[in-house]
CHARMM internal coordinates of N, CA and C (Angstrom, degrees):
IC EDIT
DIST 1 N 1 CA 1.4591
DIST 1 CA 1 C 1.5250
ANGL 1 N 1 CA 1 C 109.32
DIST 1 C 2 N 1.2991
ANGL 1 CA 1 C 2 N 116.86
DIHE 1 N 1 CA 1 C 2 N 135.76
DIST 2 N 2 CA 1.4701
ANGL 1 C 2 N 2 CA 120.61
DIHE 1 CA 1 C 2 N 2 CA -179.67
DIST 2 CA 2 C 1.5127
ANGL 2 N 2 CA 2 C 110.29
DIHE 1 C 2 N 2 CA 2 C -80.25
DIST 2 C 3 N 1.3061
ANGL 2 CA 2 C 3 N 116.32
DIHE 2 N 2 CA 2 C 3 N 145.33
DIST 3 N 3 CA 1.4648
ANGL 2 C 3 N 3 CA 120.90
DIHE 2 CA 2 C 3 N 3 CA 177.47
DIST 3 CA 3 C 1.4817
ANGL 3 N 3 CA 3 C 106.58
DIHE 2 C 3 N 3 CA 3 C -103.56
DIST 3 C 4 N 1.3467
ANGL 3 CA 3 C 4 N 112.46
DIHE 3 N 3 CA 3 C 4 N 130.14
DIST 4 N 4 CA 1.4960
ANGL 3 C 4 N 4 CA 121.07
DIHE 3 CA 3 C 4 N 4 CA -177.78
DIST 4 CA 4 C 1.5460
ANGL 4 N 4 CA 4 C 107.21
DIHE 3 C 4 N 4 CA 4 C -69.62
DIST 4 C 5 N 1.3640
ANGL 4 CA 4 C 5 N 116.46
DIHE 4 N 4 CA 4 C 5 N 132.50
DIST 5 N 5 CA 1.4212
ANGL 4 C 5 N 5 CA 121.02
DIHE 4 CA 4 C 5 N 5 CA 176.98
DIST 5 CA 5 C 1.5403
ANGL 5 N 5 CA 5 C 109.25
DIHE 4 C 5 N 5 CA 5 C -75.85
DIST 5 C 6 N 1.2802
ANGL 5 CA 5 C 6 N 117.68
DIHE 5 N 5 CA 5 C 6 N 140.23
DIST 6 N 6 CA 1.4524
ANGL 5 C 6 N 6 CA 121.18
DIHE 5 CA 5 C 6 N 6 CA 176.35
DIST 6 CA 6 C 1.5392
ANGL 6 N 6 CA 6 C 108.14
DIHE 5 C 6 N 6 CA 6 C -77.84
DIST 6 C 7 N 1.3023
ANGL 6 CA 6 C 7 N 117.22
DIHE 6 N 6 CA 6 C 7 N 117.67
DIST 7 N 7 CA 1.4649
ANGL 6 C 7 N 7 CA 121.68
DIHE 6 CA 6 C 7 N 7 CA -177.00
DIST 7 CA 7 C 1.5187
ANGL 7 N 7 CA 7 C 106.64
DIHE 6 C 7 N 7 CA 7 C -71.01
DIST 7 C 8 N 1.3259
ANGL 7 CA 7 C 8 N 113.36
DIHE 7 N 7 CA 7 C 8 N 128.81
DIST 8 N 8 CA 1.4577
ANGL 7 C 8 N 8 CA 121.69
DIHE 7 CA 7 C 8 N 8 CA 179.27
DIST 8 CA 8 C 1.5084
ANGL 8 N 8 CA 8 C 111.26
DIHE 7 C 8 N 8 CA 8 C -86.85
DIST 8 C 9 N 1.2994
ANGL 8 CA 8 C 9 N 118.35
DIHE 8 N 8 CA 8 C 9 N 130.18
DIST 9 N 9 CA 1.4603
ANGL 8 C 9 N 9 CA 123.09
DIHE 8 CA 8 C 9 N 9 CA 179.46
DIST 9 CA 9 C 1.5226
ANGL 9 N 9 CA 9 C 110.30
DIHE 8 C 9 N 9 CA 9 C -81.39
DIST 9 C 10 N 1.2861
ANGL 9 CA 9 C 10 N 113.74
DIHE 9 N 9 CA 9 C 10 N 139.76
DIST 10 N 10 CA 1.4604
ANGL 9 C 10 N 10 CA 120.93
DIHE 9 CA 9 C 10 N 10 CA 177.16
DIST 10 CA 10 C 1.5498
ANGL 10 N 10 CA 10 C 108.91
DIHE 9 C 10 N 10 CA 10 C -110.90
DIST 10 C 11 N 1.2907
ANGL 10 CA 10 C 11 N 114.64
DIHE 10 N 10 CA 10 C 11 N 147.65
DIST 11 N 11 CA 1.4434
ANGL 10 C 11 N 11 CA 121.04
DIHE 10 CA 10 C 11 N 11 CA -179.48
DIST 11 CA 11 C 1.5567
ANGL 11 N 11 CA 11 C 108.93
DIHE 10 C 11 N 11 CA 11 C -127.02
DIST 11 C 12 N 1.3371
ANGL 11 CA 11 C 12 N 115.46
DIHE 11 N 11 CA 11 C 12 N 151.76
DIST 12 N 12 CA 1.4636
ANGL 11 C 12 N 12 CA 120.87
DIHE 11 CA 11 C 12 N 12 CA 177.61
DIST 12 CA 12 C 1.5658
ANGL 12 N 12 CA 12 C 105.82
DIHE 11 C 12 N 12 CA 12 C -145.56
DIST 12 C 13 N 1.3306
ANGL 12 CA 12 C 13 N 111.17
DIHE 12 N 12 CA 12 C 13 N 169.63
DIST 13 N 13 CA 1.4338
ANGL 12 C 13 N 13 CA 116.78
DIHE 12 CA 12 C 13 N 13 CA 173.54
DIST 13 CA 13 C 1.5193
ANGL 13 N 13 CA 13 C 113.64
DIHE 12 C 13 N 13 CA 13 C -77.00
DIST 13 C 14 N 1.2817
ANGL 13 CA 13 C 14 N 118.34
DIHE 13 N 13 CA 13 C 14 N 140.34
DIST 14 N 14 CA 1.4625
ANGL 13 C 14 N 14 CA 120.49
DIHE 13 CA 13 C 14 N 14 CA -179.75
DIST 14 CA 14 C 1.5366
ANGL 14 N 14 CA 14 C 108.59
DIHE 13 C 14 N 14 CA 14 C -64.60
DIST 14 C 15 N 1.2936
ANGL 14 CA 14 C 15 N 117.40
DIHE 14 N 14 CA 14 C 15 N -43.58
DIST 15 N 15 CA 1.4816
ANGL 14 C 15 N 15 CA 123.24
DIHE 14 CA 14 C 15 N 15 CA 178.92
DIST 15 CA 15 C 1.5122
ANGL 15 N 15 CA 15 C 109.11
DIHE 14 C 15 N 15 CA 15 C -107.26
DIST 15 C 16 N 1.3255
ANGL 15 CA 15 C 16 N 119.97
DIHE 15 N 15 CA 15 C 16 N 106.75
DIST 16 N 16 CA 1.4637
ANGL 15 C 16 N 16 CA 121.16
DIHE 15 CA 15 C 16 N 16 CA -175.40
DIST 16 CA 16 C 1.5620
ANGL 16 N 16 CA 16 C 112.73
DIHE 15 C 16 N 16 CA 16 C -66.28
DIST 16 C 17 N 1.3008
ANGL 16 CA 16 C 17 N 117.35
DIHE 16 N 16 CA 16 C 17 N -7.31
DIST 17 N 17 CA 1.4887
ANGL 16 C 17 N 17 CA 120.37
DIHE 16 CA 16 C 17 N 17 CA 176.74
DIST 17 CA 17 C 1.5328
ANGL 17 N 17 CA 17 C 110.78
DIHE 16 C 17 N 17 CA 17 C -81.96
DIST 17 C 18 N 1.3132
ANGL 17 CA 17 C 18 N 117.46
DIHE 17 N 17 CA 17 C 18 N -3.94
DIST 18 N 18 CA 1.4386
ANGL 17 C 18 N 18 CA 121.37
DIHE 17 CA 17 C 18 N 18 CA -178.11
DIST 18 CA 18 C 1.5754
ANGL 18 N 18 CA 18 C 110.19
DIHE 17 C 18 N 18 CA 18 C -106.31
DIST 18 C 19 N 1.3128
ANGL 18 CA 18 C 19 N 116.12
DIHE 18 N 18 CA 18 C 19 N 177.51
DIST 19 N 19 CA 1.4477
ANGL 18 C 19 N 19 CA 119.73
DIHE 18 CA 18 C 19 N 19 CA 176.18
DIST 19 CA 19 C 1.5032
ANGL 19 N 19 CA 19 C 109.02
DIHE 18 C 19 N 19 CA 19 C -147.54
DIST 19 C 20 N 1.3436
ANGL 19 CA 19 C 20 N 115.47
DIHE 19 N 19 CA 19 C 20 N 158.96
DIST 20 N 20 CA 1.4919
ANGL 19 C 20 N 20 CA 119.32
DIHE 19 CA 19 C 20 N 20 CA 179.70
DIST 20 CA 20 C 1.5672
ANGL 20 N 20 CA 20 C 104.50
DIHE 19 C 20 N 20 CA 20 C -143.58
DIST 20 C 21 N 1.2936
ANGL 20 CA 20 C 21 N 114.81
DIHE 20 N 20 CA 20 C 21 N 133.92
DIST 21 N 21 CA 1.4763
ANGL 20 C 21 N 21 CA 120.38
DIHE 20 CA 20 C 21 N 21 CA 177.01
DIST 21 CA 21 C 1.5212
ANGL 21 N 21 CA 21 C 108.52
DIHE 20 C 21 N 21 CA 21 C -145.43
DIST 21 C 22 N 1.3352
ANGL 21 CA 21 C 22 N 112.22
DIHE 21 N 21 CA 21 C 22 N 135.82
DIST 22 N 22 CA 1.4977
ANGL 21 C 22 N 22 CA 119.81
DIHE 21 CA 21 C 22 N 22 CA 178.13
DIST 22 CA 22 C 1.4920
ANGL 22 N 22 CA 22 C 107.58
DIHE 21 C 22 N 22 CA 22 C -156.24
DIST 22 C 23 N 1.3382
ANGL 22 CA 22 C 23 N 116.40
DIHE 22 N 22 CA 22 C 23 N 118.19
DIST 23 N 23 CA 1.4726
ANGL 22 C 23 N 23 CA 118.49
DIHE 22 CA 22 C 23 N 23 CA -177.74
DIST 23 CA 23 C 1.4972
ANGL 23 N 23 CA 23 C 112.29
DIHE 22 C 23 N 23 CA 23 C 57.87
DIST 23 C 24 N 1.3367
ANGL 23 CA 23 C 24 N 116.18
DIHE 23 N 23 CA 23 C 24 N -123.57
DIST 24 N 24 CA 1.5308
ANGL 23 C 24 N 24 CA 121.71
DIHE 23 CA 23 C 24 N 24 CA -176.89
DIST 24 CA 24 C 1.5185
ANGL 24 N 24 CA 24 C 107.38
DIHE 23 C 24 N 24 CA 24 C -95.62
DIST 24 C 25 N 1.3263
ANGL 24 CA 24 C 25 N 123.65
DIHE 24 N 24 CA 24 C 25 N 0.72
DIST 25 N 25 CA 1.4518
ANGL 24 C 25 N 25 CA 124.62
DIHE 24 CA 24 C 25 N 25 CA -178.31
DIST 25 CA 25 C 1.5331
ANGL 25 N 25 CA 25 C 110.30
DIHE 24 C 25 N 25 CA 25 C -105.18
DIST 25 C 26 N 1.3178
ANGL 25 CA 25 C 26 N 115.90
DIHE 25 N 25 CA 25 C 26 N 129.70
DIST 26 N 26 CA 1.4777
ANGL 25 C 26 N 26 CA 117.77
DIHE 25 CA 25 C 26 N 26 CA 177.78
DIST 26 CA 26 C 1.4875
ANGL 26 N 26 CA 26 C 108.60
DIHE 25 C 26 N 26 CA 26 C -149.95
DIST 26 C 27 N 1.3385
ANGL 26 CA 26 C 27 N 115.45
DIHE 26 N 26 CA 26 C 27 N 149.69
DIST 27 N 27 CA 1.4754
ANGL 26 C 27 N 27 CA 123.93
DIHE 26 CA 26 C 27 N 27 CA 174.43
DIST 27 CA 27 C 1.5012
ANGL 27 N 27 CA 27 C 107.90
DIHE 26 C 27 N 27 CA 27 C -131.35
DIST 27 C 28 N 1.3498
ANGL 27 CA 27 C 28 N 116.84
DIHE 27 N 27 CA 27 C 28 N 135.27
DIST 28 N 28 CA 1.4331
ANGL 27 C 28 N 28 CA 120.51
DIHE 27 CA 27 C 28 N 28 CA 176.82
DIST 28 CA 28 C 1.4902
ANGL 28 N 28 CA 28 C 108.47
DIHE 27 C 28 N 28 CA 28 C -140.69
DIST 28 C 29 N 1.3212
ANGL 28 CA 28 C 29 N 116.53
DIHE 28 N 28 CA 28 C 29 N 139.02
DIST 29 N 29 CA 1.4697
ANGL 28 C 29 N 29 CA 121.50
DIHE 28 CA 28 C 29 N 29 CA 178.95
DIST 29 CA 29 C 1.5259
ANGL 29 N 29 CA 29 C 115.79
DIHE 28 C 29 N 29 CA 29 C 55.25
DIST 29 C 30 N 1.3035
ANGL 29 CA 29 C 30 N 116.92
DIHE 29 N 29 CA 29 C 30 N -124.44
DIST 30 N 30 CA 1.4764
ANGL 29 C 30 N 30 CA 121.62
DIHE 29 CA 29 C 30 N 30 CA -175.94
DIST 30 CA 30 C 1.5450
ANGL 30 N 30 CA 30 C 110.92
DIHE 29 C 30 N 30 CA 30 C -96.55
DIST 30 C 31 N 1.2841
ANGL 30 CA 30 C 31 N 118.19
DIHE 30 N 30 CA 30 C 31 N 15.14
DIST 31 N 31 CA 1.4748
ANGL 30 C 31 N 31 CA 124.37
DIHE 30 CA 30 C 31 N 31 CA -178.02
DIST 31 CA 31 C 1.5475
ANGL 31 N 31 CA 31 C 109.52
DIHE 30 C 31 N 31 CA 31 C -61.05
DIST 31 C 32 N 1.3030
ANGL 31 CA 31 C 32 N 115.81
DIHE 31 N 31 CA 31 C 32 N 140.32
DIST 32 N 32 CA 1.4778
ANGL 31 C 32 N 32 CA 121.53
DIHE 31 CA 31 C 32 N 32 CA 175.47
DIST 32 CA 32 C 1.5230
ANGL 32 N 32 CA 32 C 107.75
DIHE 31 C 32 N 32 CA 32 C -121.40
DIST 32 C 33 N 1.3554
ANGL 32 CA 32 C 33 N 116.47
DIHE 32 N 32 CA 32 C 33 N 133.81
DIST 33 N 33 CA 1.4662
ANGL 32 C 33 N 33 CA 119.75
DIHE 32 CA 32 C 33 N 33 CA 179.28
DIST 33 CA 33 C 1.4934
ANGL 33 N 33 CA 33 C 112.84
DIHE 32 C 33 N 33 CA 33 C -145.28
DIST 33 C 34 N 1.3396
ANGL 33 CA 33 C 34 N 114.11
DIHE 33 N 33 CA 33 C 34 N 158.58
DIST 34 N 34 CA 1.4733
ANGL 33 C 34 N 34 CA 120.11
DIHE 33 CA 33 C 34 N 34 CA 170.49
DIST 34 CA 34 C 1.5317
ANGL 34 N 34 CA 34 C 108.09
DIHE 33 C 34 N 34 CA 34 C -77.70
DIST 34 C 35 N 1.3485
ANGL 34 CA 34 C 35 N 116.34
DIHE 34 N 34 CA 34 C 35 N 153.29
DIST 35 N 35 CA 1.4451
ANGL 34 C 35 N 35 CA 119.07
DIHE 34 CA 34 C 35 N 35 CA 173.88
DIST 35 CA 35 C 1.5281
ANGL 35 N 35 CA 35 C 110.09
DIHE 34 C 35 N 35 CA 35 C -71.84
DIST 35 C 36 N 1.3293
ANGL 35 CA 35 C 36 N 116.70
DIHE 35 N 35 CA 35 C 36 N 154.80
DIST 36 N 36 CA 1.4514
ANGL 35 C 36 N 36 CA 118.70
DIHE 35 CA 35 C 36 N 36 CA 172.04
DIST 36 CA 36 C 1.4924
ANGL 36 N 36 CA 36 C 112.69
DIHE 35 C 36 N 36 CA 36 C -64.48
DIST 36 C 37 N 1.3066
ANGL 36 CA 36 C 37 N 121.35
DIHE 36 N 36 CA 36 C 37 N 160.52
DIST 37 N 37 CA 1.4266
ANGL 36 C 37 N 37 CA 125.69
DIHE 36 CA 36 C 37 N 37 CA -178.84
DIST 37 CA 37 C 1.5551
ANGL 37 N 37 CA 37 C 112.63
DIHE 36 C 37 N 37 CA 37 C -52.84
DIST 37 C 38 N 1.2996
ANGL 37 CA 37 C 38 N 115.90
DIHE 37 N 37 CA 37 C 38 N -40.96
DIST 38 N 38 CA 1.4483
ANGL 37 C 38 N 38 CA 120.79
DIHE 37 CA 37 C 38 N 38 CA 179.71
DIST 38 CA 38 C 1.5706
ANGL 38 N 38 CA 38 C 107.77
DIHE 37 C 38 N 38 CA 38 C -125.68
DIST 38 C 39 N 1.3661
ANGL 38 CA 38 C 39 N 117.88
DIHE 38 N 38 CA 38 C 39 N 84.70
DIST 39 N 39 CA 1.4521
ANGL 38 C 39 N 39 CA 117.14
DIHE 38 CA 38 C 39 N 39 CA 179.36
DIST 39 CA 39 C 1.4753
ANGL 39 N 39 CA 39 C 113.71
DIHE 38 C 39 N 39 CA 39 C -65.18
DIST 39 C 40 N 1.3447
ANGL 39 CA 39 C 40 N 115.18
DIHE 39 N 39 CA 39 C 40 N 146.58
DIST 40 N 40 CA 1.4797
ANGL 39 C 40 N 40 CA 119.69
DIHE 39 CA 39 C 40 N 40 CA -178.47
DIST 40 CA 40 C 1.5122
ANGL 40 N 40 CA 40 C 108.94
DIHE 39 C 40 N 40 CA 40 C -73.66
DIST 40 C 41 N 1.3054
ANGL 40 CA 40 C 41 N 114.26
DIHE 40 N 40 CA 40 C 41 N 166.83
DIST 41 N 41 CA 1.4820
ANGL 40 C 41 N 41 CA 121.90
DIHE 40 CA 40 C 41 N 41 CA 175.84
DIST 41 CA 41 C 1.5470
ANGL 41 N 41 CA 41 C 110.35
DIHE 40 C 41 N 41 CA 41 C -63.04
DIST 41 C 42 N 1.2844
ANGL 41 CA 41 C 42 N 115.29
DIHE 41 N 41 CA 41 C 42 N -37.68
DIST 42 N 42 CA 1.4950
ANGL 41 C 42 N 42 CA 118.81
DIHE 41 CA 41 C 42 N 42 CA 177.79
DIST 42 CA 42 C 1.5128
ANGL 42 N 42 CA 42 C 112.66
DIHE 41 C 42 N 42 CA 42 C -64.95
DIST 42 C 43 N 1.2929
ANGL 42 CA 42 C 43 N 116.66
DIHE 42 N 42 CA 42 C 43 N -41.46
DIST 43 N 43 CA 1.5003
ANGL 42 C 43 N 43 CA 121.25
DIHE 42 CA 42 C 43 N 43 CA 178.04
DIST 43 CA 43 C 1.4891
ANGL 43 N 43 CA 43 C 109.10
DIHE 42 C 43 N 43 CA 43 C -65.37
DIST 43 C 44 N 1.3049
ANGL 43 CA 43 C 44 N 119.25
DIHE 43 N 43 CA 43 C 44 N -47.15
DIST 44 N 44 CA 1.4668
ANGL 43 C 44 N 44 CA 121.85
DIHE 43 CA 43 C 44 N 44 CA 177.52
DIST 44 CA 44 C 1.5565
ANGL 44 N 44 CA 44 C 111.88
DIHE 43 C 44 N 44 CA 44 C -60.65
DIST 44 C 45 N 1.3251
ANGL 44 CA 44 C 45 N 115.97
DIHE 44 N 44 CA 44 C 45 N -34.99
DIST 45 N 45 CA 1.4870
ANGL 44 C 45 N 45 CA 119.77
DIHE 44 CA 44 C 45 N 45 CA 177.76
DIST 45 CA 45 C 1.5196
ANGL 45 N 45 CA 45 C 109.40
DIHE 44 C 45 N 45 CA 45 C -66.80
DIST 45 C 46 N 1.3397
ANGL 45 CA 45 C 46 N 119.26
DIHE 45 N 45 CA 45 C 46 N -37.45
DIST 46 N 46 CA 1.4479
ANGL 45 C 46 N 46 CA 125.44
DIHE 45 CA 45 C 46 N 46 CA -179.74
DIST 46 CA 46 C 1.5411
ANGL 46 N 46 CA 46 C 109.89
DIHE 45 C 46 N 46 CA 46 C -64.03
DIST 46 C 47 N 1.3339
ANGL 46 CA 46 C 47 N 114.83
DIHE 46 N 46 CA 46 C 47 N -37.24
DIST 47 N 47 CA 1.4881
ANGL 46 C 47 N 47 CA 120.59
DIHE 46 CA 46 C 47 N 47 CA -179.28
DIST 47 CA 47 C 1.5552
ANGL 47 N 47 CA 47 C 107.78
DIHE 46 C 47 N 47 CA 47 C -75.16
DIST 47 C 48 N 1.2892
ANGL 47 CA 47 C 48 N 118.85
DIHE 47 N 47 CA 47 C 48 N -40.91
DIST 48 N 48 CA 1.4777
ANGL 47 C 48 N 48 CA 120.00
DIHE 47 CA 47 C 48 N 48 CA 177.11
DIST 48 CA 48 C 1.4975
ANGL 48 N 48 CA 48 C 112.48
DIHE 47 C 48 N 48 CA 48 C -63.23
DIST 48 C 49 N 1.3433
ANGL 48 CA 48 C 49 N 116.37
DIHE 48 N 48 CA 48 C 49 N -34.43
DIST 49 N 49 CA 1.4728
ANGL 48 C 49 N 49 CA 120.11
DIHE 48 CA 48 C 49 N 49 CA -178.06
DIST 49 CA 49 C 1.5238
ANGL 49 N 49 CA 49 C 113.65
DIHE 48 C 49 N 49 CA 49 C -79.06
DIST 49 C 50 N 1.3748
ANGL 49 CA 49 C 50 N 115.12
DIHE 49 N 49 CA 49 C 50 N -12.85
DIST 50 N 50 CA 1.4777
ANGL 49 C 50 N 50 CA 119.19
DIHE 49 CA 49 C 50 N 50 CA 178.16
DIST 50 CA 50 C 1.5545
ANGL 50 N 50 CA 50 C 111.51
DIHE 49 C 50 N 50 CA 50 C 94.29
DIST 50 C 51 N 1.3312
ANGL 50 CA 50 C 51 N 119.69
DIHE 50 N 50 CA 50 C 51 N 0.10
DIST 51 N 51 CA 1.4242
ANGL 50 C 51 N 51 CA 120.85
DIHE 50 CA 50 C 51 N 51 CA 178.34
DIST 51 CA 51 C 1.5465
ANGL 51 N 51 CA 51 C 110.92
DIHE 50 C 51 N 51 CA 51 C -67.58
DIST 51 C 52 N 1.3457
ANGL 51 CA 51 C 52 N 115.68
DIHE 51 N 51 CA 51 C 52 N -33.33
DIST 52 N 52 CA 1.5101
ANGL 51 C 52 N 52 CA 122.98
DIHE 51 CA 51 C 52 N 52 CA 175.65
DIST 52 CA 52 C 1.5352
ANGL 52 N 52 CA 52 C 103.84
DIHE 51 C 52 N 52 CA 52 C -120.56
DIST 52 C 53 N 1.3335
ANGL 52 CA 52 C 53 N 115.68
DIHE 52 N 52 CA 52 C 53 N 131.40
DIST 53 N 53 CA 1.4672
ANGL 52 C 53 N 53 CA 120.22
DIHE 52 CA 52 C 53 N 53 CA -177.56
DIST 53 CA 53 C 1.5512
ANGL 53 N 53 CA 53 C 110.40
DIHE 52 C 53 N 53 CA 53 C -125.02
DIST 53 C 54 N 1.3209
ANGL 53 CA 53 C 54 N 113.36
DIHE 53 N 53 CA 53 C 54 N 156.42
DIST 54 N 54 CA 1.4437
ANGL 53 C 54 N 54 CA 120.23
DIHE 53 CA 53 C 54 N 54 CA 176.39
DIST 54 CA 54 C 1.5212
ANGL 54 N 54 CA 54 C 110.42
DIHE 53 C 54 N 54 CA 54 C -74.62
DIST 54 C 55 N 1.3594
ANGL 54 CA 54 C 55 N 115.29
DIHE 54 N 54 CA 54 C 55 N 139.54
DIST 55 N 55 CA 1.4668
ANGL 54 C 55 N 55 CA 118.32
DIHE 54 CA 54 C 55 N 55 CA 175.03
DIST 55 CA 55 C 1.5321
ANGL 55 N 55 CA 55 C 109.17
DIHE 54 C 55 N 55 CA 55 C -78.91
DIST 55 C 56 N 1.2880
ANGL 55 CA 55 C 56 N 115.06
DIHE 55 N 55 CA 55 C 56 N 128.42
DIST 56 N 56 CA 1.4869
ANGL 55 C 56 N 56 CA 119.97
DIHE 55 CA 55 C 56 N 56 CA -178.17
DIST 56 CA 56 C 1.5147
ANGL 56 N 56 CA 56 C 109.52
DIHE 55 C 56 N 56 CA 56 C -98.71
END
COOR INIT
IC SEED 1 N 1 CA 1 C
IC BUILD
C-alpha cells in the first residue's frame, strides 16, 4: 500500500519589494520557502498579519 506524502506548504512575501529575515529564516523578493520546524512568534505574527502569505 502506498503512503501518501504530506504536502509541504510554501510561503512567500505578499509584496515582493519587501524582505524579511530572522535568525536562519529569510524571504526576499519572489522567493518561496517552507517554514522552519519551530517558527517564532514574530514569524507567525507576520503570517497572521498578511505580510507573509501561503503559496496557493
